[in-house]
All heavy atoms as a GROMACS GRO file, in nm:
protein
  536
    1VAL      N    1   2.948  -1.567   2.165
    1VAL     CA    2   3.018  -1.644   2.063
    1VAL      C    3   2.970  -1.597   1.928
    1VAL      O    4   2.850  -1.595   1.902
    1VAL     CB    5   2.991  -1.795   2.079
    1VAL    CG1    6   3.054  -1.872   1.967
    1VAL    CG2    7   3.040  -1.842   2.213
    2MET      N    8   3.060  -1.556   1.841
    2MET     CA    9   3.023  -1.513   1.707
    2MET      C   10   3.042  -1.630   1.610
    2MET      O   11   3.147  -1.695   1.610
    2MET     CB   12   3.108  -1.394   1.664
    2MET     CG   13   3.073  -1.344   1.525
    2MET     SD   14   3.167  -1.199   1.479
    2MET     CE   15   3.050  -1.074   1.525
    3VAL      N   16   2.941  -1.656   1.532
    3VAL     CA   17   2.946  -1.762   1.433
    3VAL      C   18   2.943  -1.698   1.296
    3VAL      O   19   2.864  -1.609   1.269
    3VAL     CB   20   2.825  -1.858   1.451
    3VAL    CG1   21   2.828  -1.966   1.346
    3VAL    CG2   22   2.826  -1.916   1.590
    4ASP      N   23   3.030  -1.742   1.208
    4ASP     CA   24   3.041  -1.679   1.076
    4ASP      C   25   3.009  -1.778   0.964
    4ASP      O   26   3.072  -1.777   0.859
    4ASP     CB   27   3.181  -1.622   1.058
    4ASP     CG   28   3.190  -1.521   0.945
    4ASP    OD1   29   3.085  -1.469   0.905
    4ASP    OD2   30   3.301  -1.495   0.897
    5ASP      N   31   2.912  -1.866   0.986
    5ASP     CA   32   2.879  -1.964   0.883
    5ASP      C   33   2.734  -1.955   0.838
    5ASP      O   34   2.677  -2.050   0.786
    5ASP     CB   35   2.910  -2.106   0.931
    5ASP     CG   36   2.824  -2.148   1.049
    5ASP    OD1   37   2.764  -2.061   1.114
    5ASP    OD2   38   2.818  -2.270   1.076
    6LEU      N   39   2.673  -1.837   0.857
    6LEU     CA   40   2.534  -1.818   0.815
    6LEU      C   41   2.528  -1.787   0.666
    6LEU      O   42   2.623  -1.736   0.607
    6LEU     CB   43   2.470  -1.704   0.896
    6LEU     CG   44   2.463  -1.727   1.047
    6LEU    CD1   45   2.404  -1.606   1.116
    6LEU    CD2   46   2.386  -1.852   1.080
    7LEU      N   47   2.415  -1.817   0.605
    7LEU     CA   48   2.395  -1.798   0.462
    7LEU      C   49   2.288  -1.691   0.441
    7LEU      O   50   2.189  -1.686   0.512
    7LEU     CB   51   2.350  -1.929   0.397
    7LEU     CG   52   2.448  -2.045   0.415
    7LEU    CD1   53   2.380  -2.176   0.376
    7LEU    CD2   54   2.573  -2.023   0.333
    8THR      N   55   2.310  -1.605   0.343
    8THR     CA   56   2.215  -1.500   0.311
    8THR      C   57   2.202  -1.489   0.159
    8THR      O   58   2.296  -1.521   0.086
    8THR     CB   59   2.259  -1.365   0.373
    8THR    OG1   60   2.154  -1.272   0.363
    8THR    CG2   61   2.383  -1.310   0.305
    9PRO      N   62   2.087  -1.445   0.107
    9PRO     CA   63   2.071  -1.430  -0.038
    9PRO      C   64   2.170  -1.329  -0.094
    9PRO      O   65   2.210  -1.235  -0.026
    9PRO     CB   66   1.928  -1.379  -0.054
    9PRO     CG   67   1.859  -1.416   0.073
    9PRO     CD   68   1.963  -1.414   0.180
   10CYS      N   69   2.209  -1.350  -0.219
   10CYS     CA   70   2.301  -1.258  -0.286
   10CYS      C   71   2.264  -1.250  -0.434
   10CYS      O   72   2.173  -1.317  -0.480
   10CYS     CB   73   2.445  -1.304  -0.269
   10CYS     SG   74   2.478  -1.465  -0.343
   11SER      N   75   2.338  -1.170  -0.505
   11SER     CA   76   2.313  -1.154  -0.648
   11SER      C   77   2.357  -1.278  -0.724
   11SER      O   78   2.457  -1.341  -0.688
   11SER     CB   79   2.391  -1.033  -0.701
   11SER     OG   80   2.349  -0.916  -0.638
   12PRO      N   81   2.285  -1.309  -0.832
   12PRO     CA   82   2.328  -1.422  -0.915
   12PRO      C   83   2.468  -1.395  -0.970
   12PRO      O   84   2.503  -1.283  -1.004
   12PRO     CB   85   2.226  -1.425  -1.029
   12PRO     CG   86   2.109  -1.348  -0.979
   12PRO     CD   87   2.162  -1.248  -0.881
   13GLY      N   88   2.550  -1.497  -0.975
   13GLY     CA   89   2.684  -1.483  -1.028
   13GLY      C   90   2.785  -1.432  -0.928
   13GLY      O   91   2.901  -1.409  -0.964
   14ASP      N   92   2.748  -1.411  -0.804
   14ASP     CA   93   2.843  -1.368  -0.701
   14ASP      C   94   2.951  -1.475  -0.690
   14ASP      O   95   2.923  -1.592  -0.667
   14ASP     CB   96   2.769  -1.352  -0.567
   14ASP     CG   97   2.856  -1.294  -0.459
   14ASP    OD1   98   2.979  -1.320  -0.459
   14ASP    OD2   99   2.803  -1.222  -0.373
   15PRO      N  100   3.078  -1.438  -0.710
   15PRO     CA  101   3.186  -1.538  -0.713
   15PRO      C  102   3.206  -1.611  -0.580
   15PRO      O  103   3.257  -1.723  -0.578
   15PRO     CB  104   3.310  -1.458  -0.751
   15PRO     CG  105   3.276  -1.316  -0.721
   15PRO     CD  106   3.128  -1.302  -0.733
   16ALA      N  107   3.164  -1.551  -0.470
   16ALA     CA  108   3.182  -1.616  -0.340
   16ALA      C  109   3.059  -1.695  -0.297
   16ALA      O  110   3.053  -1.745  -0.185
   16ALA     CB  111   3.215  -1.510  -0.235
   17ALA      N  112   2.962  -1.707  -0.386
   17ALA     CA  113   2.835  -1.768  -0.349
   17ALA      C  114   2.832  -1.918  -0.376
   17ALA      O  115   2.907  -1.970  -0.457
   17ALA     CB  116   2.722  -1.702  -0.428
   18LEU      N  117   2.740  -1.983  -0.306
   18LEU     CA  118   2.705  -2.122  -0.332
   18LEU      C  119   2.564  -2.120  -0.387
   18LEU      O  120   2.474  -2.063  -0.324
   18LEU     CB  121   2.706  -2.204  -0.203
   18LEU     CG  122   2.837  -2.216  -0.128
   18LEU    CD1  123   2.813  -2.283   0.007
   18LEU    CD2  124   2.935  -2.297  -0.209
   19GLU      N  125   2.541  -2.179  -0.502
   19GLU     CA  126   2.406  -2.181  -0.558
   19GLU      C  127   2.321  -2.282  -0.481
   19GLU      O  128   2.353  -2.400  -0.474
   19GLU     CB  129   2.410  -2.218  -0.706
   19GLU     CG  130   2.274  -2.204  -0.771
   19GLU     CD  131   2.278  -2.220  -0.922
   19GLU    OE1  132   2.384  -2.197  -0.982
   19GLU    OE2  133   2.173  -2.255  -0.978
   20MET      N  134   2.213  -2.229  -0.420
   20MET     CA  135   2.125  -2.312  -0.338
   20MET      C  136   1.983  -2.263  -0.354
   20MET      O  137   1.960  -2.148  -0.390
   20MET     CB  138   2.163  -2.302  -0.190
   20MET     CG  139   2.305  -2.341  -0.158
   20MET     SD  140   2.346  -2.306   0.014
   20MET     CE  141   2.286  -2.454   0.091
   21THR      N  142   1.888  -2.351  -0.326
   21THR     CA  143   1.748  -2.309  -0.318
   21THR      C  144   1.717  -2.285  -0.170
   21THR      O  145   1.795  -2.323  -0.081
   21THR     CB  146   1.653  -2.418  -0.372
   21THR    OG1  147   1.656  -2.529  -0.282
   21THR    CG2  148   1.691  -2.461  -0.513
   22TRP      N  149   1.601  -2.225  -0.144
   22TRP     CA  150   1.561  -2.203  -0.004
   22TRP      C  151   1.549  -2.335   0.070
   22TRP      O  152   1.574  -2.343   0.190
   22TRP     CB  153   1.428  -2.128   0.002
   22TRP     CG  154   1.441  -1.984  -0.032
   22TRP    CD1  155   1.395  -1.922  -0.143
   22TRP    CD2  156   1.507  -1.881   0.045
   22TRP    NE1  157   1.428  -1.788  -0.140
   22TRP    CE2  158   1.496  -1.761  -0.025
   22TRP    CE3  159   1.573  -1.881   0.167
   22TRP    CZ2  160   1.549  -1.642   0.021
   22TRP    CZ3  161   1.625  -1.762   0.213
   22TRP    CH2  162   1.612  -1.644   0.141
   23MET      N  163   1.511  -2.439  -0.002
   23MET     CA  164   1.495  -2.569   0.062
   23MET      C  165   1.629  -2.631   0.101
   23MET      O  166   1.635  -2.718   0.188
   23MET     CB  167   1.419  -2.664  -0.031
   23MET     CG  168   1.278  -2.618  -0.064
   23MET     SD  169   1.174  -2.594   0.080
   23MET     CE  170   1.156  -2.760   0.139
   24ASP      N  171   1.739  -2.586   0.038
   24ASP     CA  172   1.872  -2.639   0.069
   24ASP      C  173   1.933  -2.576   0.194
   24ASP      O  174   2.031  -2.628   0.247
   24ASP     CB  175   1.968  -2.613  -0.049
   24ASP     CG  176   1.927  -2.683  -0.176
   24ASP    OD1  177   1.866  -2.792  -0.166
   24ASP    OD2  178   1.955  -2.630  -0.285
   25VAL      N  179   1.878  -2.464   0.239
   25VAL     CA  180   1.938  -2.390   0.350
   25VAL      C  181   1.875  -2.435   0.482
   25VAL      O  182   1.755  -2.420   0.502
   25VAL     CB  183   1.918  -2.238   0.331
   25VAL    CG1  184   1.981  -2.161   0.446
   25VAL    CG2  185   1.974  -2.192   0.198
   26PRO      N  186   1.955  -2.487   0.574
   26PRO     CA  187   1.902  -2.524   0.706
   26PRO      C  188   1.851  -2.397   0.777
   26PRO      O  189   1.913  -2.291   0.769
   26PRO     CB  190   2.022  -2.583   0.780
   26PRO     CG  191   2.123  -2.614   0.675
   26PRO     CD  192   2.097  -2.521   0.560
   27SER      N  193   1.739  -2.408   0.846
   27SER     CA  194   1.678  -2.290   0.908
   27SER      C  195   1.770  -2.222   1.008
   27SER      O  196   1.766  -2.100   1.023
   27SER     CB  197   1.546  -2.327   0.973
   27SER     OG  198   1.567  -2.423   1.074
   28ASP      N  199   1.856  -2.297   1.074
   28ASP     CA  200   1.945  -2.236   1.173
   28ASP      C  201   2.067  -2.171   1.108
   28ASP      O  202   2.150  -2.112   1.176
   28ASP     CB  203   1.988  -2.338   1.278
   28ASP     CG  204   2.066  -2.455   1.219
   28ASP    OD1  205   2.046  -2.487   1.100
   28ASP    OD2  206   2.148  -2.513   1.292
   29LYS      N  207   2.079  -2.181   0.977
   29LYS     CA  208   2.192  -2.120   0.905
   29LYS      C  209   2.148  -2.003   0.817
   29LYS      O  210   2.227  -1.946   0.743
   29LYS     CB  211   2.262  -2.223   0.817
   29LYS     CG  212   2.324  -2.338   0.894
   29LYS     CD  213   2.433  -2.288   0.984
   29LYS     CE  214   2.494  -2.402   1.063
   29LYS     NZ  215   2.587  -2.355   1.164
   30LEU      N  216   2.020  -1.965   0.825
   30LEU     CA  217   1.968  -1.858   0.739
   30LEU      C  218   1.983  -1.723   0.807
   30LEU      O  219   1.936  -1.700   0.917
   30LEU     CB  220   1.821  -1.883   0.707
   30LEU     CG  221   1.754  -1.779   0.619
   30LEU    CD1  222   1.822  -1.770   0.483
   30LEU    CD2  223   1.607  -1.810   0.603
   31LEU      N  224   2.051  -1.632   0.740
   31LEU     CA  225   2.064  -1.493   0.784
   31LEU      C  226   1.983  -1.408   0.687
   31LEU      O  227   2.015  -1.399   0.568
   31LEU     CB  228   2.210  -1.449   0.783
   31LEU     CG  229   2.236  -1.303   0.817
   31LEU    CD1  230   2.197  -1.274   0.962
   31LEU    CD2  231   2.382  -1.267   0.794
   32GLU      N  232   1.876  -1.348   0.737
   32GLU     CA  233   1.791  -1.265   0.652
   32GLU      C  234   1.873  -1.146   0.602
   32GLU      O  235   1.956  -1.092   0.675
   32GLU     CB  236   1.669  -1.214   0.728
   32GLU     CG  237   1.573  -1.322   0.771
   32GLU     CD  238   1.610  -1.384   0.904
   32GLU    OE1  239   1.713  -1.345   0.964
   32GLU    OE2  240   1.537  -1.472   0.950
   33PRO      N  241   1.850  -1.104   0.477
   33PRO     CA  242   1.926  -0.991   0.424
   33PRO      C  243   1.890  -0.862   0.498
   33PRO      O  244   1.779  -0.845   0.548
   33PRO     CB  245   1.883  -0.983   0.278
   33PRO     CG  246   1.756  -1.058   0.270
   33PRO     CD  247   1.755  -1.159   0.381
   34ILE      N  248   1.985  -0.773   0.506
   34ILE     CA  249   1.962  -0.642   0.566
   34ILE      C  250   1.878  -0.560   0.468
   34ILE      O  251   1.908  -0.554   0.349
   34ILE     CB  252   2.095  -0.572   0.596
   34ILE    CG1  253   2.172  -0.652   0.700
   34ILE    CG2  254   2.072  -0.428   0.642
   34ILE    CD1  255   2.314  -0.606   0.721
   35VAL      N  256   1.772  -0.499   0.517
   35VAL     CA  257   1.683  -0.418   0.434
   35VAL      C  258   1.693  -0.273   0.482
   35VAL      O  259   1.680  -0.246   0.601
   35VAL     CB  260   1.537  -0.467   0.446
   35VAL    CG1  261   1.444  -0.380   0.364
   35VAL    CG2  262   1.527  -0.612   0.402
   36CYS      N  263   1.718  -0.182   0.389
   36CYS     CA  264   1.728  -0.041   0.425
   36CYS      C  265   1.611   0.036   0.362
   36CYS      O  266   1.533  -0.018   0.285
   36CYS     CB  267   1.862   0.016   0.381
   36CYS     SG  268   1.888   0.013   0.204
   37MET      N  269   1.601   0.163   0.396
   37MET     CA  270   1.490   0.245   0.349
   37MET      C  271   1.487   0.252   0.196
   37MET      O  272   1.380   0.247   0.137
   37MET     CB  273   1.498   0.386   0.409
   37MET     CG  274   1.381   0.472   0.370
   37MET     SD  275   1.218   0.404   0.410
   37MET     CE  276   1.206   0.444   0.581
   38SER      N  277   1.601   0.260   0.132
   38SER     CA  278   1.600   0.267  -0.016
   38SER      C  279   1.544   0.138  -0.076
   38SER      O  280   1.478   0.142  -0.180
   38SER     CB  281   1.740   0.298  -0.071
   38SER     OG  282   1.829   0.193  -0.041
   39ASP      N  283   1.567   0.023  -0.012
   39ASP     CA  284   1.507  -0.102  -0.058
   39ASP      C  285   1.355  -0.095  -0.049
   39ASP      O  286   1.283  -0.137  -0.139
   39ASP     CB  287   1.556  -0.220   0.026
   39ASP     CG  288   1.704  -0.247   0.011
   39ASP    OD1  289   1.758  -0.227  -0.100
   39ASP    OD2  290   1.766  -0.288   0.111
   40MET      N  291   1.305  -0.043   0.064
   40MET     CA  292   1.161  -0.030   0.084
   40MET      C  293   1.099   0.066  -0.018
   40MET      O  294   0.994   0.037  -0.076
   40MET     CB  295   1.130   0.017   0.225
   40MET     CG  296   1.172  -0.080   0.333
   40MET     SD  297   1.097  -0.242   0.317
   40MET     CE  298   0.928  -0.205   0.349
   41LEU      N  299   1.162   0.179  -0.041
   41LEU     CA  300   1.109   0.277  -0.136
   41LEU      C  301   1.108   0.222  -0.278
   41LEU      O  302   1.013   0.242  -0.353
   41LEU     CB  303   1.190   0.407  -0.128
   41LEU     CG  304   1.177   0.483   0.004
   41LEU    CD1  305   1.273   0.601   0.007
   41LEU    CD2  306   1.034   0.528   0.029
   42ARG      N  307   1.214   0.150  -0.315
   42ARG     CA  308   1.219   0.088  -0.448
   42ARG      C  309   1.107  -0.015  -0.462
   42ARG      O  310   1.038  -0.022  -0.564
   42ARG     CB  311   1.355   0.024  -0.473
   42ARG     CG  312   1.367  -0.035  -0.613
   42ARG     CD  313   1.505  -0.090  -0.643
   42ARG     NE  314   1.545  -0.184  -0.540
   42ARG     CZ  315   1.664  -0.183  -0.480
   42ARG    NH1  316   1.754  -0.094  -0.512
   42ARG    NH2  317   1.692  -0.273  -0.388
   43SER      N  318   1.085  -0.092  -0.358
   43SER     CA  319   0.978  -0.192  -0.360
   43SER      C  320   0.841  -0.126  -0.375
   43SER      O  321   0.758  -0.171  -0.454
   43SER     CB  322   0.983  -0.274  -0.231
   43SER     OG  323   0.877  -0.364  -0.227
   44LEU      N  324   0.819  -0.020  -0.299
   44LEU     CA  325   0.690   0.050  -0.308
   44LEU      C  326   0.666   0.110  -0.446
   44LEU      O  327   0.553   0.117  -0.492
   44LEU     CB  328   0.684   0.161  -0.202
   44LEU     CG  329   0.664   0.112  -0.059
   44LEU    CD1  330   0.681   0.228   0.038
   44LEU    CD2  331   0.530   0.046  -0.041
   45SER      N  332   0.773   0.151  -0.512
   45SER     CA  333   0.757   0.214  -0.644
   45SER      C  334   0.736   0.112  -0.756
   45SER      O  335   0.688   0.147  -0.863
   45SER     CB  336   0.877   0.303  -0.676
   45SER     OG  337   0.991   0.225  -0.700
   46THR      N  338   0.771  -0.014  -0.732
   46THR     CA  339   0.762  -0.114  -0.839
   46THR      C  340   0.659  -0.223  -0.814
   46THR      O  341   0.630  -0.302  -0.904
   46THR     CB  342   0.898  -0.181  -0.862
   46THR    OG1  343   0.940  -0.244  -0.741
   46THR    CG2  344   1.002  -0.080  -0.908
   47THR      N  345   0.603  -0.229  -0.694
   47THR     CA  346   0.507  -0.335  -0.661
   47THR      C  347   0.365  -0.291  -0.696
   47THR      O  348   0.324  -0.182  -0.661
   47THR     CB  349   0.516  -0.370  -0.511
   47THR    OG1  350   0.650  -0.408  -0.482
   47THR    CG2  351   0.422  -0.483  -0.476
   48ARG      N  352   0.294  -0.379  -0.763
   48ARG     CA  353   0.156  -0.348  -0.801
   48ARG      C  354   0.061  -0.390  -0.689
   48ARG      O  355   0.089  -0.486  -0.616
   48ARG     CB  356   0.118  -0.424  -0.928
   48ARG     CG  357   0.198  -0.382  -1.048
   48ARG     CD  358   0.145  -0.452  -1.170
   48ARG     NE  359   0.252  -0.462  -1.267
   48ARG     CZ  360   0.253  -0.542  -1.369
   48ARG    NH1  361   0.153  -0.626  -1.388
   48ARG    NH2  362   0.352  -0.544  -1.453
   49PRO      N  363  -0.052  -0.324  -0.678
   49PRO     CA  364  -0.150  -0.365  -0.577
   49PRO      C  365  -0.198  -0.508  -0.602
   49PRO      O  366  -0.209  -0.552  -0.717
   49PRO     CB  367  -0.265  -0.266  -0.596
   49PRO     CG  368  -0.210  -0.154  -0.676
   49PRO     CD  369  -0.095  -0.208  -0.755
   50THR      N  370  -0.228  -0.579  -0.495
   50THR     CA  371  -0.277  -0.716  -0.509
   50THR      C  372  -0.429  -0.722  -0.500
   50THR      O  373  -0.488  -0.827  -0.522
   50THR     CB  374  -0.217  -0.807  -0.401
   50THR    OG1  375  -0.248  -0.753  -0.273
   50THR    CG2  376  -0.066  -0.818  -0.417
   51VAL      N  377  -0.491  -0.609  -0.468
   51VAL     CA  378  -0.636  -0.601  -0.458
   51VAL      C  379  -0.682  -0.487  -0.548
   51VAL      O  380  -0.627  -0.378  -0.544
   51VAL     CB  381  -0.681  -0.574  -0.312
   51VAL    CG1  382  -0.831  -0.564  -0.303
   51VAL    CG2  383  -0.628  -0.682  -0.219
   52ASN      N  384  -0.784  -0.512  -0.629
   52ASN     CA  385  -0.831  -0.408  -0.719
   52ASN      C  386  -0.940  -0.323  -0.651
   52ASN      O  387  -0.992  -0.357  -0.545
   52ASN     CB  388  -0.880  -0.466  -0.853
   52ASN     CG  389  -0.998  -0.559  -0.836
   52ASN    OD1  390  -1.085  -0.536  -0.753
   52ASN    ND2  391  -1.002  -0.664  -0.917
   53THR      N  392  -0.974  -0.213  -0.713
   53THR     CA  393  -1.070  -0.118  -0.657
   53THR      C  394  -1.206  -0.183  -0.634
   53THR      O  395  -1.271  -0.159  -0.532
   53THR     CB  396  -1.085   0.004  -0.752
   53THR    OG1  397  -0.956   0.060  -0.772
   53THR    CG2  398  -1.176   0.108  -0.693
   54GLU      N  399  -1.248  -0.268  -0.725
   54GLU     CA  400  -1.378  -0.336  -0.711
   54GLU      C  401  -1.382  -0.422  -0.584
   54GLU      O  402  -1.480  -0.422  -0.510
   54GLU     CB  403  -1.404  -0.422  -0.834
   54GLU     CG  404  -1.537  -0.493  -0.832
   54GLU     CD  405  -1.557  -0.578  -0.957
   54GLU    OE1  406  -1.522  -0.533  -1.067
   54GLU    OE2  407  -1.609  -0.690  -0.942
   55ASP      N  408  -1.273  -0.495  -0.558
   55ASP     CA  409  -1.268  -0.577  -0.436
   55ASP      C  410  -1.270  -0.492  -0.310
   55ASP      O  411  -1.332  -0.528  -0.210
   55ASP     CB  412  -1.143  -0.665  -0.437
   55ASP     CG  413  -1.150  -0.776  -0.542
   55ASP    OD1  414  -1.263  -0.813  -0.581
   55ASP    OD2  415  -1.044  -0.823  -0.586
   56LEU      N  416  -1.201  -0.378  -0.313
   56LEU     CA  417  -1.202  -0.288  -0.197
   56LEU      C  418  -1.342  -0.234  -0.170
   56LEU      O  419  -1.383  -0.221  -0.054
   56LEU     CB  420  -1.104  -0.172  -0.219
   56LEU     CG  421  -0.956  -0.210  -0.216
   56LEU    CD1  422  -0.871  -0.089  -0.255
   56LEU    CD2  423  -0.915  -0.264  -0.082
   57LEU      N  424  -1.416  -0.206  -0.275
   57LEU     CA  425  -1.553  -0.159  -0.258
   57LEU      C  426  -1.641  -0.268  -0.197
   57LEU      O  427  -1.728  -0.240  -0.114
   57LEU     CB  428  -1.610  -0.110  -0.390
   57LEU     CG  429  -1.547   0.018  -0.446
   57LEU    CD1  430  -1.600   0.047  -0.586
   57LEU    CD2  431  -1.573   0.135  -0.353
   58LYS      N  432  -1.619  -0.395  -0.236
   58LYS     CA  433  -1.694  -0.507  -0.178
   58LYS      C  434  -1.667  -0.519  -0.028
   58LYS      O  435  -1.759  -0.542   0.051
   58LYS     CB  436  -1.658  -0.637  -0.248
   58LYS     CG  437  -1.711  -0.650  -0.388
   58LYS     CD  438  -1.666  -0.781  -0.450
   58LYS     CE  439  -1.707  -0.793  -0.595
   58LYS     NZ  440  -1.657  -0.918  -0.656
   59VAL      N  441  -1.541  -0.504   0.011
   59VAL     CA  442  -1.506  -0.512   0.153
   59VAL      C  443  -1.569  -0.397   0.229
   59VAL      O  444  -1.623  -0.415   0.338
   59VAL     CB  445  -1.352  -0.512   0.172
   59VAL    CG1  446  -1.314  -0.496   0.317
   59VAL    CG2  447  -1.292  -0.638   0.114
   60LYS      N  448  -1.565  -0.276   0.171
   60LYS     CA  449  -1.626  -0.160   0.236
   60LYS      C  450  -1.776  -0.182   0.255
   60LYS      O  451  -1.831  -0.157   0.362
   60LYS     CB  452  -1.600  -0.035   0.152
   60LYS     CG  453  -1.655   0.091   0.215
   60LYS     CD  454  -1.624   0.213   0.130
   60LYS     CE  455  -1.685   0.336   0.196
   60LYS     NZ  456  -1.669   0.455   0.115
   61LYS      N  457  -1.843  -0.232   0.152
   61LYS     CA  458  -1.986  -0.258   0.160
   61LYS      C  459  -2.016  -0.364   0.266
   61LYS      O  460  -2.108  -0.350   0.346
   61LYS     CB  461  -2.038  -0.305   0.023
   61LYS     CG  462  -2.181  -0.353   0.022
   61LYS     CD  463  -2.275  -0.245  -0.023
   61LYS     CE  464  -2.415  -0.297  -0.047
   61LYS     NZ  465  -2.498  -0.299   0.071
   62PHE      N  466  -1.936  -0.472   0.269
   62PHE     CA  467  -1.954  -0.577   0.369
   62PHE      C  468  -1.941  -0.519   0.510
   62PHE      O  469  -2.022  -0.548   0.598
   62PHE     CB  470  -1.851  -0.688   0.348
   62PHE     CG  471  -1.860  -0.799   0.449
   62PHE    CD1  472  -1.942  -0.908   0.426
   62PHE    CD2  473  -1.787  -0.795   0.566
   62PHE    CE1  474  -1.952  -1.011   0.518
   62PHE    CE2  475  -1.796  -0.896   0.660
   62PHE     CZ  476  -1.879  -1.004   0.636
   63THR      N  477  -1.839  -0.436   0.531
   63THR     CA  478  -1.817  -0.375   0.662
   63THR      C  479  -1.934  -0.285   0.700
   63THR      O  480  -1.978  -0.285   0.816
   63THR     CB  481  -1.685  -0.296   0.662
   63THR    OG1  482  -1.578  -0.384   0.626
   63THR    CG2  483  -1.656  -0.237   0.798
   64GLU      N  484  -1.984  -0.209   0.604
   64GLU     CA  485  -2.100  -0.122   0.632
   64GLU      C  486  -2.224  -0.205   0.668
   64GLU      O  487  -2.300  -0.169   0.757
   64GLU     CB  488  -2.131  -0.033   0.511
   64GLU     CG  489  -2.025   0.074   0.488
   64GLU     CD  490  -2.044   0.146   0.353
   64GLU    OE1  491  -2.130   0.105   0.273
   64GLU    OE2  492  -1.967   0.240   0.329
   65ASP      N  493  -2.241  -0.320   0.601
   65ASP     CA  494  -2.358  -0.404   0.625
   65ASP      C  495  -2.349  -0.486   0.753
   65ASP      O  496  -2.447  -0.504   0.824
   65ASP     CB  497  -2.380  -0.500   0.506
   65ASP     CG  498  -2.422  -0.427   0.379
   65ASP    OD1  499  -2.460  -0.308   0.387
   65ASP    OD2  500  -2.412  -0.490   0.273
   66PHE      N  501  -2.231  -0.538   0.783
   66PHE     CA  502  -2.216  -0.635   0.891
   66PHE      C  503  -2.124  -0.591   1.003
   66PHE      O  504  -2.109  -0.661   1.103
   66PHE     CB  505  -2.168  -0.770   0.836
   66PHE     CG  506  -2.261  -0.827   0.734
   66PHE    CD1  507  -2.230  -0.821   0.598
   66PHE    CD2  508  -2.380  -0.886   0.772
   66PHE    CE1  509  -2.316  -0.874   0.504
   66PHE    CE2  510  -2.465  -0.940   0.678
   66PHE     CZ  511  -2.434  -0.934   0.543
   67GLY      N  512  -2.054  -0.480   0.988
   67GLY     CA  513  -1.959  -0.436   1.091
   67GLY      C  514  -1.823  -0.503   1.075
   67GLY      O  515  -1.804  -0.588   0.990
   68MET      N  516  -1.731  -0.463   1.158
   68MET     CA  517  -1.593  -0.515   1.148
   68MET      C  518  -1.584  -0.663   1.183
   68MET      O  519  -1.498  -0.734   1.132
   68MET     CB  520  -1.501  -0.436   1.241
   68MET     CG  521  -1.482  -0.291   1.198
   68MET     SD  522  -1.405  -0.274   1.035
   68MET     CE  523  -1.239  -0.326   1.072
   69GLU      N  524  -1.670  -0.712   1.271
   69GLU     CA  525  -1.662  -0.850   1.315
   69GLU      C  526  -1.732  -0.947   1.220
   69GLU      O  527  -1.714  -1.066   1.229
   69GLU     CB  528  -1.720  -0.865   1.456
   69GLU     CG  529  -1.648  -0.780   1.561
   69GLU     CD  530  -1.502  -0.815   1.573
   69GLU    OE1  531  -1.468  -0.936   1.573
   69GLU    OE2  532  -1.419  -0.723   1.582
   70GLY      N  533  -1.813  -0.894   1.126
   70GLY     CA  534  -1.881  -0.976   1.028
   70GLY      C  535  -1.975  -1.073   1.091
   70GLY      O  536  -2.008  -1.176   1.046
   0.00000   0.00000   0.00000
């Protein structure tokens, strides 16, 4: 059975869209957007690291001192 009443994110101002927040969308009606390789590459080129070099060095030192299991 094909159901055609799922909701997926779209561009602002889309004339066929209903303006809703994530909280307005029932979980059984959510259709995740299709993601392609160009989306991933664009994301990788514009996303900043969430961990700085100093923090990575702290983790490395901790692992050297205590092992992977800590």
